[in-house]
N, C-alpha and C positions, 0 to 999 in steps of 0.2 A: 384773725381771731375766730376760728371755727368753734363750734360747740365744745369740742374736746379740749380746746385750749383756753376756755373761759375760766377766769378766776372769780368765782361767785361766792358771796357771803350773804347770810340771812340777817336782816334787821326787822324785828317785829313781824316776822312771818313772810316778808317779801325778799326775793333774791335781788342782789345788786352786784354788778360787775365792778371789780376793783380797777378802775381806769381813771386817768386824769383827762383833762379837756383835750390836750394835744393828741393823746392816743385815740380818744373817741372820734375826733375829727378825721384822723388818718384812717381809722377803720371804716367810717362811712364813705370816705372818698374812695377807698379800695373797693368797697361793695359796689359803688356806682361804676367804677372803672371796669370791674370784672363781671358786672351784671349778676352779683350774688345777692339773694334776697335777705333783707334785714328789716325786722319789725322792731323799731326803736321805741322804748317806753321810758318816760322821764318822770318817775313818781316824785311828787311833792308831799307835803303833809296831808293834803286832801285825799290824794291817792292812798296814802298809808292808812288813813282812818276808814275810808270807804271799803278798802279791801278786807277789813276785819269782819265785815258783816255781809258782803256781797260776793258769793262764790264765783259767779261768772266774771266779775270784774277782777277778782283775785287771779283767776285762771288766765286772764288776758295778759297779766304781768308775767306769770310763770312761763307762758308760751312765747314771750318776746325773745328776740335774738340778742338784744343789747339793752340792759336796764341800768340807767345812771341815776345818781342821787340828785334830784333837782329840788333841793330844800335843805337849808342849813340844819333844821332839827334832826334830820336823818343822819347827817354827818356827825352832829354832836352825840347822838345815841351810839353810833358806831365807835366813836373815839372813847366814850364812856365804857363800852364793852370790850375795848381793845381790838376791834375789827379793823382791818386795813383798807377802809375806803379812803382813797387818796385825797379827794377834795369834792366840793360841790361841782357838778357838771350841769349847769342850767341849760334846759332845752333851747331857750331863746339865744343864749350865748353860743351854743353849739351850732345852731342854724346860722347865726350871724357870722361866725368864723368860716363856715362853709361858703357863705355868700361872698366873703371877702378874699377868697383864694384867687388872686389875679394871675397866678402862674399857670393856670390851666389853659391848655390849647383850645379845647372845646368847653364852652360854658355848660355847667350842669343845668338841667331843666326842672323847675318845680311847678307843681300844680296845686293851686289853693282850693280846698274843698270845705265849704261851710262858712262859719262866721255869721254875724248879724246881717240883716238885709243890706246889700250894697257894699259890704266891707271887703268881700273877696275880690270884687272888681277893682276897688280902689287899691287894694294890696297889689294886684296884678299890674296896674298901671304905674304905681309909684316904685315898685320893686325894680322894674326895668330901667328906671332912671338913676338908681343908686347902687345897684349891685355890680361887682366886678367879676365874680366867679360863677354867678348863676343868672338865669333869666326865667321869667314866668312864662310858661308855655300854655297856660289856660287857667280857668277858674270855673267854679260851679257853686251856686247857693241853692241847696235843696229845700230850704224853708223848714218850717216846723212840722215835719212829717216823721213817720216811723222809720226804723232802721230798714225794714223790708221795702218800704216805698222809695227809699233812696238807694236801693241795691238792685235796681232793674238792669237788665242786659244792656239797654240803651245807654244808661249812665256809665256803666263799666266800660263799654266800647268807646264812648266819647272820651273818657280819660285815657284809655290805652292808645287811641289814635294820636294823641299829643306827643307820644313817646317820652313821657316824663321820666326823670330819674328819681324824683323825690315827690311823694304825695303828702302834702301837709294838710292835716285834718283839724278842723276846729268846730266841734259839735257839742261841747260839754264833755267832760271826761268819760262818764259812763256810756253815753251814746256813741262817742267817738271810738272808744275801745271796742265796743260791741260791733260797730260798723266795720272796723278793721278786721276783727276776728272773723266776721262773716264773709268778707270779700277779698282778703289779701291774697288768697291763692289764685284769684282771677286776674290780678293786675300784672302788667309787664314791668312796672317801675321797680327797681331794686330796693328802694328805701321807702318806707311808709311810717308815719308817726303822727300821733295826736299832740299838737303843740298849740293849744287853744289861744293863749295870749299873744303868740307871735304874729298871727294875722292882724291883730289890732295894732301891734307895734309897727309892722310894715305899712299898714294903711294910714298910720299917723293919728289914730283915734285916741290912743293913750301913749304916754311916754314911759320908757323904762326907768326904774329907780336908779339913782346915782350909785356908782360902784361902792361907795362907803356903806350905803344902806344895804346893798346886797351882801357885802362881806360880813356884816353883823346880824344878818338874818332879819332885817327890817323891811324887806321888800313888800311884805304883806301890808305894812302900815302905809307905804307909799301908794299901793294899789287902792286901799280904802280911801285915801285922800282924793284919788281921781275917780273912783267908782264907789261911792258911799254904800251902795246896795250890797257890797261884798261883806260888810261887817258881820252879818249874821252867820255866813258860812265860816268865816275865820274864827268867830267866837266859839261855835260849836266844835269846830275842828280842834281848837285850842284846849277846850275842856276835855275832849276825848283823848287828846295827846297826854295831858296831865294824868289821866287815869291809867293810860298805858305805861307811863313812867313809874307810877306808884305801884302797880300790880305786876308789871311784866319786865321792867328794867332794873329798878333799884333793888329788888330782892336778889338779883344775880350778882 
């Protein structure tokens, strides 16, 4: 799925590839096999809302090589507008399916970058006990520093020496996208993506919502149940989304 072959549609200003989960998994596997660069972005409602007012953040999505709808509200809007987004392609499920590909001769290698203190190391250790198709080749917790401070030549070289196939970033969406934008040209890893919650799922800090909750777009409620501090972000994102519906979707 090169750039010329992409089937891209616009939802509230952001581009989305019309792919299902199976196609996305196959594409990432091919990128790793062929050493083809792929900046994967998985916008959810928070991405959608933030991109409305942050030009650099918006540009990071536009510059991505594969953009999938990781949020049922995005899929609902697409359906309302008659756009052919096939289904929700959650970043956590996408990574999970890559990790479960037991048919691979050589296991893919993932590097965990970021997360709360100690979480990257825990994810590294637990992942290698549970994954069939991937192994963790390393981890790094930069702490609460600037994008420039976590972009030094030593850090880049340490990641490259692990010969990772997939760099999984967890820094908070805005900082994570900015860090990838700044450094992705220096990495040897074919695939790089900010998948913030995944590192917590792998480390066992939080549990993924049941499939039924995911299907009906209630994963946010499950997250608040486990991380009450998220309510504020979800509330303001919800209010902003309603405004987008009223002024940018329903008039169409």
